Biotite code that builds the C-alpha atoms (Angstrom):
import biotite.structure as struc

atoms = struc.array([
    struc.Atom([87.512, -8.344, 49.012], chain_id="A", res_id=1, res_name="MET", atom_name="CA", element="C"),
    struc.Atom([85.541, -11.549, 48.424], chain_id="A", res_id=2, res_name="ASN", atom_name="CA", element="C"),
    struc.Atom([83.058, -12.723, 51.074], chain_id="A", res_id=3, res_name="ARG", atom_name="CA", element="C"),
    struc.Atom([84.877, -15.963, 51.887], chain_id="A", res_id=4, res_name="SER", atom_name="CA", element="C"),
    struc.Atom([88.148, -14.178, 52.698], chain_id="A", res_id=5, res_name="LEU", atom_name="CA", element="C"),
    struc.Atom([86.338, -11.509, 54.729], chain_id="A", res_id=6, res_name="LEU", atom_name="CA", element="C"),
    struc.Atom([84.569, -14.227, 56.696], chain_id="A", res_id=7, res_name="GLY", atom_name="CA", element="C"),
    struc.Atom([87.832, -16.023, 57.371], chain_id="A", res_id=8, res_name="ALA", atom_name="CA", element="C"),
    struc.Atom([89.381, -12.784, 58.593], chain_id="A", res_id=9, res_name="LEU", atom_name="CA", element="C"),
    struc.Atom([86.527, -12.221, 61.044], chain_id="A", res_id=10, res_name="LEU", atom_name="CA", element="C"),
    struc.Atom([86.643, -15.789, 62.393], chain_id="A", res_id=11, res_name="ILE", atom_name="CA", element="C"),
    struc.Atom([90.424, -15.680, 62.845], chain_id="A", res_id=12, res_name="ALA", atom_name="CA", element="C"),
    struc.Atom([90.398, -12.261, 64.497], chain_id="A", res_id=13, res_name="GLY", atom_name="CA", element="C"),
    struc.Atom([90.091, -13.567, 68.054], chain_id="A", res_id=14, res_name="SER", atom_name="CA", element="C"),
    struc.Atom([93.289, -15.613, 67.658], chain_id="A", res_id=15, res_name="LEU", atom_name="CA", element="C"),
    struc.Atom([95.436, -12.877, 66.172], chain_id="A", res_id=16, res_name="VAL", atom_name="CA", element="C"),
    struc.Atom([97.016, -10.626, 68.763], chain_id="A", res_id=17, res_name="GLN", atom_name="CA", element="C"),
    struc.Atom([98.816, -13.258, 70.892], chain_id="A", res_id=18, res_name="PRO", atom_name="CA", element="C"),
    struc.Atom([100.276, -14.763, 67.695], chain_id="A", res_id=19, res_name="ALA", atom_name="CA", element="C"),
    struc.Atom([101.264, -11.559, 65.898], chain_id="A", res_id=20, res_name="ALA", atom_name="CA", element="C"),
    struc.Atom([104.919, -11.771, 66.926], chain_id="A", res_id=21, res_name="ALA", atom_name="CA", element="C"),
    struc.Atom([105.367, -15.248, 65.405], chain_id="A", res_id=22, res_name="HIS", atom_name="CA", element="C"),
    struc.Atom([107.016, -16.248, 62.140], chain_id="A", res_id=23, res_name="MET", atom_name="CA", element="C"),
    struc.Atom([106.130, -18.638, 59.355], chain_id="A", res_id=24, res_name="VAL", atom_name="CA", element="C"),
    struc.Atom([108.789, -20.943, 57.922], chain_id="A", res_id=25, res_name="TRP", atom_name="CA", element="C"),
    struc.Atom([108.943, -23.818, 55.437], chain_id="A", res_id=26, res_name="LEU", atom_name="CA", element="C"),
    struc.Atom([110.411, -27.293, 55.745], chain_id="A", res_id=27, res_name="GLU", atom_name="CA", element="C"),
    struc.Atom([110.683, -29.619, 52.759], chain_id="A", res_id=28, res_name="ARG", atom_name="CA", element="C"),
    struc.Atom([109.568, -33.185, 53.337], chain_id="A", res_id=29, res_name="GLY", atom_name="CA", element="C"),
    struc.Atom([109.736, -36.264, 51.136], chain_id="A", res_id=30, res_name="GLU", atom_name="CA", element="C"),
    struc.Atom([106.503, -35.553, 49.267], chain_id="A", res_id=31, res_name="HIS", atom_name="CA", element="C"),
    struc.Atom([105.236, -32.220, 50.595], chain_id="A", res_id=32, res_name="THR", atom_name="CA", element="C"),
    struc.Atom([106.418, -28.852, 51.800], chain_id="A", res_id=33, res_name="VAL", atom_name="CA", element="C"),
    struc.Atom([105.229, -27.931, 55.297], chain_id="A", res_id=34, res_name="ARG", atom_name="CA", element="C"),
    struc.Atom([104.415, -24.440, 56.546], chain_id="A", res_id=35, res_name="LEU", atom_name="CA", element="C"),
    struc.Atom([104.890, -23.930, 60.286], chain_id="A", res_id=36, res_name="PHE", atom_name="CA", element="C"),
    struc.Atom([103.705, -20.997, 62.408], chain_id="A", res_id=37, res_name="PHE", atom_name="CA", element="C"),
    struc.Atom([105.427, -20.237, 65.695], chain_id="A", res_id=38, res_name="GLY", atom_name="CA", element="C"),
    struc.Atom([108.975, -19.689, 66.943], chain_id="A", res_id=39, res_name="GLU", atom_name="CA", element="C"),
    struc.Atom([111.659, -21.768, 65.259], chain_id="A", res_id=40, res_name="TYR", atom_name="CA", element="C"),
    struc.Atom([114.345, -21.003, 67.862], chain_id="A", res_id=41, res_name="ALA", atom_name="CA", element="C"),
    struc.Atom([112.083, -22.236, 70.668], chain_id="A", res_id=42, res_name="GLU", atom_name="CA", element="C"),
    struc.Atom([110.807, -25.268, 68.727], chain_id="A", res_id=43, res_name="ASN", atom_name="CA", element="C"),
    struc.Atom([107.296, -23.830, 69.101], chain_id="A", res_id=44, res_name="LEU", atom_name="CA", element="C"),
    struc.Atom([104.836, -24.903, 66.417], chain_id="A", res_id=45, res_name="ARG", atom_name="CA", element="C"),
    struc.Atom([101.273, -23.676, 66.800], chain_id="A", res_id=46, res_name="GLU", atom_name="CA", element="C"),
    struc.Atom([98.574, -26.298, 66.389], chain_id="A", res_id=47, res_name="ARG", atom_name="CA", element="C"),
    struc.Atom([95.274, -26.731, 64.590], chain_id="A", res_id=48, res_name="ARG", atom_name="CA", element="C"),
    struc.Atom([92.433, -25.661, 66.871], chain_id="A", res_id=49, res_name="GLY", atom_name="CA", element="C"),
    struc.Atom([94.712, -22.968, 68.290], chain_id="A", res_id=50, res_name="GLY", atom_name="CA", element="C"),
    struc.Atom([96.827, -20.160, 66.838], chain_id="A", res_id=51, res_name="HIS", atom_name="CA", element="C"),
    struc.Atom([97.601, -22.079, 63.629], chain_id="A", res_id=52, res_name="LEU", atom_name="CA", element="C"),
    struc.Atom([93.992, -21.348, 62.666], chain_id="A", res_id=53, res_name="ASP", atom_name="CA", element="C"),
    struc.Atom([94.755, -17.604, 62.718], chain_id="A", res_id=54, res_name="ALA", atom_name="CA", element="C"),
    struc.Atom([96.727, -17.931, 59.462], chain_id="A", res_id=55, res_name="ILE", atom_name="CA", element="C"),
    struc.Atom([94.347, -16.808, 56.714], chain_id="A", res_id=56, res_name="VAL", atom_name="CA", element="C"),
    struc.Atom([94.611, -17.907, 53.076], chain_id="A", res_id=57, res_name="ALA", atom_name="CA", element="C"),
    struc.Atom([97.948, -19.772, 53.169], chain_id="A", res_id=58, res_name="PRO", atom_name="CA", element="C"),
    struc.Atom([99.162, -20.453, 49.661], chain_id="A", res_id=59, res_name="GLN", atom_name="CA", element="C"),
    struc.Atom([102.157, -21.765, 47.781], chain_id="A", res_id=60, res_name="LEU", atom_name="CA", element="C"),
    struc.Atom([103.418, -19.113, 45.372], chain_id="A", res_id=61, res_name="VAL", atom_name="CA", element="C"),
    struc.Atom([103.204, -20.140, 41.725], chain_id="A", res_id=62, res_name="GLY", atom_name="CA", element="C"),
    struc.Atom([101.348, -23.349, 42.491], chain_id="A", res_id=63, res_name="SER", atom_name="CA", element="C"),
    struc.Atom([97.720, -24.446, 42.462], chain_id="A", res_id=64, res_name="ALA", atom_name="CA", element="C"),
    struc.Atom([98.359, -26.891, 45.323], chain_id="A", res_id=65, res_name="ALA", atom_name="CA", element="C"),
    struc.Atom([95.604, -26.764, 47.951], chain_id="A", res_id=66, res_name="SER", atom_name="CA", element="C"),
    struc.Atom([96.647, -26.359, 51.585], chain_id="A", res_id=67, res_name="PRO", atom_name="CA", element="C"),
    struc.Atom([95.926, -29.168, 54.034], chain_id="A", res_id=68, res_name="SER", atom_name="CA", element="C"),
    struc.Atom([95.812, -28.139, 57.696], chain_id="A", res_id=69, res_name="ARG", atom_name="CA", element="C"),
    struc.Atom([97.523, -30.846, 59.737], chain_id="A", res_id=70, res_name="GLU", atom_name="CA", element="C"),
    struc.Atom([98.032, -31.066, 63.505], chain_id="A", res_id=71, res_name="ALA", atom_name="CA", element="C"),
    struc.Atom([100.927, -28.593, 63.705], chain_id="A", res_id=72, res_name="ASP", atom_name="CA", element="C"),
    struc.Atom([101.455, -27.315, 60.159], chain_id="A", res_id=73, res_name="HIS", atom_name="CA", element="C"),
    struc.Atom([99.905, -26.583, 56.790], chain_id="A", res_id=74, res_name="VAL", atom_name="CA", element="C"),
    struc.Atom([100.978, -29.055, 54.090], chain_id="A", res_id=75, res_name="ALA", atom_name="CA", element="C"),
    struc.Atom([101.203, -28.458, 50.350], chain_id="A", res_id=76, res_name="PHE", atom_name="CA", element="C"),
    struc.Atom([101.722, -31.199, 47.815], chain_id="A", res_id=77, res_name="GLY", atom_name="CA", element="C"),
    struc.Atom([102.858, -32.581, 45.531], chain_id="A", res_id=78, res_name="PRO", atom_name="CA", element="C"),
    struc.Atom([106.314, -31.233, 46.222], chain_id="A", res_id=79, res_name="LEU", atom_name="CA", element="C"),
    struc.Atom([107.355, -28.554, 43.699], chain_id="A", res_id=80, res_name="PRO", atom_name="CA", element="C"),
    struc.Atom([110.857, -28.469, 42.259], chain_id="A", res_id=81, res_name="GLY", atom_name="CA", element="C"),
    struc.Atom([113.387, -25.779, 43.048], chain_id="A", res_id=82, res_name="GLY", atom_name="CA", element="C"),
    struc.Atom([113.043, -23.121, 45.729], chain_id="A", res_id=83, res_name="ASP", atom_name="CA", element="C"),
    struc.Atom([109.610, -22.907, 47.312], chain_id="A", res_id=84, res_name="THR", atom_name="CA", element="C"),
    struc.Atom([107.770, -19.803, 48.521], chain_id="A", res_id=85, res_name="ARG", atom_name="CA", element="C"),
    struc.Atom([104.558, -19.412, 50.525], chain_id="A", res_id=86, res_name="ALA", atom_name="CA", element="C"),
    struc.Atom([102.445, -16.618, 51.954], chain_id="A", res_id=87, res_name="THR", atom_name="CA", element="C"),
    struc.Atom([99.821, -16.165, 54.648], chain_id="A", res_id=88, res_name="GLY", atom_name="CA", element="C"),
    struc.Atom([98.382, -13.366, 56.756], chain_id="A", res_id=89, res_name="GLN", atom_name="CA", element="C"),
    struc.Atom([96.567, -12.514, 59.962], chain_id="A", res_id=90, res_name="LEU", atom_name="CA", element="C"),
    struc.Atom([93.369, -10.530, 60.253], chain_id="A", res_id=91, res_name="ALA", atom_name="CA", element="C"),
    struc.Atom([94.069, -6.853, 61.088], chain_id="A", res_id=92, res_name="PRO", atom_name="CA", element="C"),
    struc.Atom([94.470, -6.487, 64.849], chain_id="A", res_id=93, res_name="TRP", atom_name="CA", element="C"),
    struc.Atom([94.450, -3.645, 67.385], chain_id="A", res_id=94, res_name="SER", atom_name="CA", element="C"),
    struc.Atom([98.057, -2.559, 67.818], chain_id="A", res_id=95, res_name="ASP", atom_name="CA", element="C"),
    struc.Atom([98.428, -0.879, 71.228], chain_id="A", res_id=96, res_name="ARG", atom_name="CA", element="C"),
    struc.Atom([102.117, -0.137, 70.727], chain_id="A", res_id=97, res_name="ALA", atom_name="CA", element="C"),
    struc.Atom([101.704, 1.730, 67.422], chain_id="A", res_id=98, res_name="ARG", atom_name="CA", element="C"),
    struc.Atom([98.059, 2.705, 67.642], chain_id="A", res_id=99, res_name="GLY", atom_name="CA", element="C"),
    struc.Atom([95.367, 1.807, 65.147], chain_id="A", res_id=100, res_name="GLY", atom_name="CA", element="C"),
    struc.Atom([95.249, -1.563, 63.406], chain_id="A", res_id=101, res_name="ARG", atom_name="CA", element="C"),
    struc.Atom([98.051, -3.610, 61.912], chain_id="A", res_id=102, res_name="THR", atom_name="CA", element="C"),
    struc.Atom([97.853, -6.224, 59.186], chain_id="A", res_id=103, res_name="ARG", atom_name="CA", element="C"),
    struc.Atom([100.476, -8.980, 59.560], chain_id="A", res_id=104, res_name="SER", atom_name="CA", element="C"),
    struc.Atom([101.718, -10.610, 56.351], chain_id="A", res_id=105, res_name="VAL", atom_name="CA", element="C"),
    struc.Atom([103.944, -13.691, 56.549], chain_id="A", res_id=106, res_name="TYR", atom_name="CA", element="C"),
    struc.Atom([106.280, -14.688, 53.746], chain_id="A", res_id=107, res_name="LEU", atom_name="CA", element="C"),
    struc.Atom([108.477, -17.763, 53.620], chain_id="A", res_id=108, res_name="ALA", atom_name="CA", element="C"),
    struc.Atom([111.037, -19.212, 51.260], chain_id="A", res_id=109, res_name="ARG", atom_name="CA", element="C"),
    struc.Atom([112.754, -22.599, 51.348], chain_id="A", res_id=110, res_name="GLU", atom_name="CA", element="C"),
    struc.Atom([115.970, -22.935, 49.375], chain_id="A", res_id=111, res_name="GLY", atom_name="CA", element="C"),
    struc.Atom([118.688, -20.533, 48.197], chain_id="A", res_id=112, res_name="ARG", atom_name="CA", element="C"),
    struc.Atom([119.169, -21.539, 44.562], chain_id="A", res_id=113, res_name="THR", atom_name="CA", element="C"),
    struc.Atom([117.023, -18.939, 42.797], chain_id="A", res_id=114, res_name="ASP", atom_name="CA", element="C"),
    struc.Atom([118.641, -15.484, 42.563], chain_id="A", res_id=115, res_name="THR", atom_name="CA", element="C"),
    struc.Atom([115.347, -13.743, 41.699], chain_id="A", res_id=116, res_name="ARG", atom_name="CA", element="C"),
    struc.Atom([113.143, -11.809, 44.134], chain_id="A", res_id=117, res_name="ALA", atom_name="CA", element="C"),
    struc.Atom([109.534, -13.011, 44.040], chain_id="A", res_id=118, res_name="VAL", atom_name="CA", element="C"),
    struc.Atom([108.093, -12.099, 47.465], chain_id="A", res_id=119, res_name="LEU", atom_name="CA", element="C"),
    struc.Atom([107.447, -8.533, 48.620], chain_id="A", res_id=120, res_name="ASP", atom_name="CA", element="C"),
    struc.Atom([110.108, -8.938, 51.327], chain_id="A", res_id=121, res_name="LEU", atom_name="CA", element="C"),
    struc.Atom([112.820, -11.486, 50.584], chain_id="A", res_id=122, res_name="GLU", atom_name="CA", element="C"),
    struc.Atom([116.431, -12.415, 51.269], chain_id="A", res_id=123, res_name="LEU", atom_name="CA", element="C"),
    struc.Atom([117.804, -13.163, 47.803], chain_id="A", res_id=124, res_name="VAL", atom_name="CA", element="C"),
    struc.Atom([121.114, -14.988, 47.266], chain_id="A", res_id=125, res_name="PRO", atom_name="CA", element="C"),
    struc.Atom([123.752, -13.055, 45.351], chain_id="A", res_id=126, res_name="VAL", atom_name="CA", element="C"),
    struc.Atom([124.931, -16.376, 43.883], chain_id="A", res_id=127, res_name="ARG", atom_name="CA", element="C"),
    struc.Atom([123.113, -19.693, 43.815], chain_id="A", res_id=128, res_name="SER", atom_name="CA", element="C"),
    struc.Atom([123.679, -21.676, 47.029], chain_id="A", res_id=129, res_name="ASP", atom_name="CA", element="C"),
    struc.Atom([125.932, -18.957, 48.442], chain_id="A", res_id=130, res_name="GLY", atom_name="CA", element="C"),
    struc.Atom([125.988, -17.339, 51.884], chain_id="A", res_id=131, res_name="ASP", atom_name="CA", element="C"),
    struc.Atom([125.769, -13.712, 50.641], chain_id="A", res_id=132, res_name="ALA", atom_name="CA", element="C"),
    struc.Atom([122.270, -12.217, 50.282], chain_id="A", res_id=133, res_name="PHE", atom_name="CA", element="C"),
    struc.Atom([120.506, -8.982, 49.419], chain_id="A", res_id=134, res_name="THR", atom_name="CA", element="C"),
    struc.Atom([117.412, -8.010, 51.389], chain_id="A", res_id=135, res_name="LEU", atom_name="CA", element="C"),
    struc.Atom([114.806, -6.574, 49.015], chain_id="A", res_id=136, res_name="LEU", atom_name="CA", element="C"),
    struc.Atom([111.433, -4.957, 49.661], chain_id="A", res_id=137, res_name="PHE", atom_name="CA", element="C"),
    struc.Atom([109.472, -4.815, 46.432], chain_id="A", res_id=138, res_name="ARG", atom_name="CA", element="C"),
    struc.Atom([112.704, -4.884, 44.478], chain_id="A", res_id=139, res_name="GLY", atom_name="CA", element="C"),
    struc.Atom([114.510, -2.190, 46.466], chain_id="A", res_id=140, res_name="GLU", atom_name="CA", element="C"),
    struc.Atom([117.363, -2.924, 48.916], chain_id="A", res_id=141, res_name="PRO", atom_name="CA", element="C"),
    struc.Atom([116.590, -2.523, 52.607], chain_id="A", res_id=142, res_name="LEU", atom_name="CA", element="C"),
    struc.Atom([119.580, -0.890, 54.276], chain_id="A", res_id=143, res_name="ARG", atom_name="CA", element="C"),
    struc.Atom([120.642, -1.203, 57.911], chain_id="A", res_id=144, res_name="ARG", atom_name="CA", element="C"),
    struc.Atom([117.958, -3.779, 58.679], chain_id="A", res_id=145, res_name="THR", atom_name="CA", element="C"),
    struc.Atom([118.182, -6.459, 61.352], chain_id="A", res_id=146, res_name="LYS", atom_name="CA", element="C"),
    struc.Atom([118.491, -10.081, 60.257], chain_id="A", res_id=147, res_name="VAL", atom_name="CA", element="C"),
    struc.Atom([118.159, -12.861, 62.832], chain_id="A", res_id=148, res_name="VAL", atom_name="CA", element="C"),
    struc.Atom([119.784, -16.158, 61.853], chain_id="A", res_id=149, res_name="LEU", atom_name="CA", element="C"),
    struc.Atom([118.816, -19.348, 63.687], chain_id="A", res_id=150, res_name="ILE", atom_name="CA", element="C"),
    struc.Atom([120.945, -22.443, 63.185], chain_id="A", res_id=151, res_name="GLY", atom_name="CA", element="C"),
    struc.Atom([120.969, -26.007, 64.462], chain_id="A", res_id=152, res_name="PRO", atom_name="CA", element="C"),
    struc.Atom([119.576, -26.679, 66.958], chain_id="A", res_id=153, res_name="PRO", atom_name="CA", element="C"),
    struc.Atom([118.426, -23.214, 68.086], chain_id="A", res_id=154, res_name="GLY", atom_name="CA", element="C"),
    struc.Atom([121.712, -21.288, 67.997], chain_id="A", res_id=155, res_name="TRP", atom_name="CA", element="C"),
    struc.Atom([120.984, -17.717, 66.923], chain_id="A", res_id=156, res_name="SER", atom_name="CA", element="C"),
    struc.Atom([122.925, -14.652, 65.822], chain_id="A", res_id=157, res_name="LYS", atom_name="CA", element="C"),
    struc.Atom([121.742, -11.106, 65.148], chain_id="A", res_id=158, res_name="GLU", atom_name="CA", element="C"),
    struc.Atom([123.134, -9.605, 61.969], chain_id="A", res_id=159, res_name="LEU", atom_name="CA", element="C"),
    struc.Atom([122.321, -6.556, 59.853], chain_id="A", res_id=160, res_name="GLY", atom_name="CA", element="C"),
    struc.Atom([122.308, -5.496, 56.230], chain_id="A", res_id=161, res_name="THR", atom_name="CA", element="C"),
    struc.Atom([124.880, -2.942, 55.108], chain_id="A", res_id=162, res_name="ASP", atom_name="CA", element="C"),
    struc.Atom([124.409, 0.328, 53.198], chain_id="A", res_id=163, res_name="ALA", atom_name="CA", element="C"),
    struc.Atom([123.554, -1.644, 50.046], chain_id="A", res_id=164, res_name="GLU", atom_name="CA", element="C"),
    struc.Atom([121.196, -4.122, 51.678], chain_id="A", res_id=165, res_name="GLY", atom_name="CA", element="C"),
    struc.Atom([123.751, -6.953, 51.684], chain_id="A", res_id=166, res_name="HIS", atom_name="CA", element="C"),
    struc.Atom([124.331, -9.472, 54.462], chain_id="A", res_id=167, res_name="VAL", atom_name="CA", element="C"),
    struc.Atom([126.423, -12.643, 54.753], chain_id="A", res_id=168, res_name="THR", atom_name="CA", element="C"),
    struc.Atom([124.983, -15.521, 56.785], chain_id="A", res_id=169, res_name="LEU", atom_name="CA", element="C"),
    struc.Atom([127.535, -17.656, 58.657], chain_id="A", res_id=170, res_name="PRO", atom_name="CA", element="C"),
    struc.Atom([126.746, -21.361, 58.235], chain_id="A", res_id=171, res_name="THR", atom_name="CA", element="C"),
    struc.Atom([129.476, -23.353, 60.035], chain_id="A", res_id=172, res_name="PRO", atom_name="CA", element="C"),
    struc.Atom([127.328, -26.283, 61.132], chain_id="A", res_id=173, res_name="TRP", atom_name="CA", element="C"),
    struc.Atom([125.450, -28.922, 59.192], chain_id="A", res_id=174, res_name="ALA", atom_name="CA", element="C"),
    struc.Atom([121.676, -28.725, 59.436], chain_id="A", res_id=175, res_name="GLY", atom_name="CA", element="C"),
    struc.Atom([118.764, -26.376, 58.903], chain_id="A", res_id=176, res_name="ARG", atom_name="CA", element="C"),
    struc.Atom([119.072, -22.600, 59.099], chain_id="A", res_id=177, res_name="TYR", atom_name="CA", element="C"),
    struc.Atom([116.219, -20.097, 59.287], chain_id="A", res_id=178, res_name="VAL", atom_name="CA", element="C"),
    struc.Atom([116.805, -16.364, 58.748], chain_id="A", res_id=179, res_name="ALA", atom_name="CA", element="C"),
    struc.Atom([114.087, -13.892, 59.786], chain_id="A", res_id=180, res_name="GLU", atom_name="CA", element="C"),
    struc.Atom([113.587, -10.269, 58.699], chain_id="A", res_id=181, res_name="VAL", atom_name="CA", element="C"),
    struc.Atom([110.836, -7.749, 59.412], chain_id="A", res_id=182, res_name="GLN", atom_name="CA", element="C"),
    struc.Atom([109.669, -4.531, 57.787], chain_id="A", res_id=183, res_name="HIS", atom_name="CA", element="C"),
    struc.Atom([106.707, -2.221, 58.415], chain_id="A", res_id=184, res_name="VAL", atom_name="CA", element="C"),
    struc.Atom([104.976, -0.491, 55.507], chain_id="A", res_id=185, res_name="ASP", atom_name="CA", element="C"),
    struc.Atom([102.999, 2.538, 56.808], chain_id="A", res_id=186, res_name="PRO", atom_name="CA", element="C"),
    struc.Atom([100.485, 2.459, 53.935], chain_id="A", res_id=187, res_name="THR", atom_name="CA", element="C"),
    struc.Atom([96.873, 2.055, 55.116], chain_id="A", res_id=188, res_name="ALA", atom_name="CA", element="C"),
    struc.Atom([94.313, -0.018, 53.254], chain_id="A", res_id=189, res_name="GLY", atom_name="CA", element="C"),
    struc.Atom([91.382, -2.422, 53.442], chain_id="A", res_id=190, res_name="GLY", atom_name="CA", element="C"),
    struc.Atom([87.738, -1.743, 54.224], chain_id="A", res_id=191, res_name="GLN", atom_name="CA", element="C"),
    struc.Atom([85.406, -2.277, 57.171], chain_id="A", res_id=192, res_name="GLU", atom_name="CA", element="C"),
    struc.Atom([86.559, -5.191, 59.355], chain_id="A", res_id=193, res_name="ALA", atom_name="CA", element="C"),
    struc.Atom([89.576, -5.713, 57.102], chain_id="A", res_id=194, res_name="ALA", atom_name="CA", element="C"),
    struc.Atom([90.792, -2.078, 57.339], chain_id="A", res_id=195, res_name="ALA", atom_name="CA", element="C"),
    struc.Atom([94.341, -1.504, 58.588], chain_id="A", res_id=196, res_name="TYR", atom_name="CA", element="C"),
    struc.Atom([96.715, 1.409, 59.219], chain_id="A", res_id=197, res_name="ASP", atom_name="CA", element="C"),
    struc.Atom([99.953, -0.363, 58.294], chain_id="A", res_id=198, res_name="ARG", atom_name="CA", element="C"),
    struc.Atom([101.329, -3.749, 57.219], chain_id="A", res_id=199, res_name="THR", atom_name="CA", element="C"),
    struc.Atom([103.922, -5.643, 59.225], chain_id="A", res_id=200, res_name="SER", atom_name="CA", element="C"),
    struc.Atom([105.876, -8.002, 56.976], chain_id="A", res_id=201, res_name="TYR", atom_name="CA", element="C"),
    struc.Atom([107.715, -10.960, 58.502], chain_id="A", res_id=202, res_name="VAL", atom_name="CA", element="C"),
    struc.Atom([109.765, -12.973, 56.023], chain_id="A", res_id=203, res_name="SER", atom_name="CA", element="C"),
    struc.Atom([111.890, -16.078, 56.527], chain_id="A", res_id=204, res_name="THR", atom_name="CA", element="C"),
    struc.Atom([114.442, -17.954, 54.473], chain_id="A", res_id=205, res_name="LEU", atom_name="CA", element="C"),
    struc.Atom([115.133, -21.582, 55.367], chain_id="A", res_id=206, res_name="SER", atom_name="CA", element="C"),
    struc.Atom([117.764, -23.847, 53.870], chain_id="A", res_id=207, res_name="PHE", atom_name="CA", element="C"),
    struc.Atom([119.827, -26.886, 54.792], chain_id="A", res_id=208, res_name="THR", atom_name="CA", element="C"),
    struc.Atom([123.621, -27.101, 54.888], chain_id="A", res_id=209, res_name="VAL", atom_name="CA", element="C"),
    struc.Atom([124.953, -30.573, 54.119], chain_id="A", res_id=210, res_name="GLN", atom_name="CA", element="C"),
    struc.Atom([128.691, -29.953, 54.453], chain_id="A", res_id=211, res_name="ASP", atom_name="CA", element="C"),
    struc.Atom([129.368, -28.493, 57.868], chain_id="A", res_id=212, res_name="GLY", atom_name="CA", element="C"),
    struc.Atom([130.450, -29.278, 61.394], chain_id="A", res_id=213, res_name="ILE", atom_name="CA", element="C"),
    struc.Atom([128.075, -31.812, 62.984], chain_id="A", res_id=214, res_name="PRO", atom_name="CA", element="C"),
    struc.Atom([126.340, -30.069, 65.884], chain_id="A", res_id=215, res_name="TRP", atom_name="CA", element="C"),
    struc.Atom([127.169, -32.971, 68.229], chain_id="A", res_id=216, res_name="THR", atom_name="CA", element="C"),
    struc.Atom([130.873, -32.273, 67.585], chain_id="A", res_id=217, res_name="ALA", atom_name="CA", element="C"),
    struc.Atom([130.579, -28.715, 68.894], chain_id="A", res_id=218, res_name="ARG", atom_name="CA", element="C"),
    struc.Atom([131.792, -28.370, 72.481], chain_id="A", res_id=219, res_name="GLN", atom_name="CA", element="C"),
])
């Protein structure tokens, strides 16, 4: 591990444990894509100078764009075409529930056009822009795994993948949807301050539905 990343892990360590249950998600703006850290359903976005600083080495997958830490998000620009993916992680933290130390890795995807799996843990559309997905971990389907879908403006539904790792996301309303999945890999790794006993992956898929019931029309 290079010295700069190790140093960042040590500095961020004090911010980690209270934030470990959060998610990362992406929102596409006019000129940039924004990475948020917090709880989408609760409209909680961590801020610079607080838990947002715990995210180590945020990067846009397949892009050389440098991250810019803004007040409540990390911005990447210029805006790439097509679906966008980003990653980040927390320094390994003492996990009282499981014992030992856990490394938290956050993965995020915006868009549902690309039918390829790129991230370690990813909801991949069966067909471009469709509502049917396969949950893959390193290319293999994850069966009987919980999927939490959050719709506009904070409506949520707990779903699950079937025996083949498939799940269909209901999208009746117009607006942004964020789907969250989690998976724990028991493989240990790292050295010294960066050593961990397992990796907790939290992955999100965000996309916008244009043709749907306006939320204000729902009674």
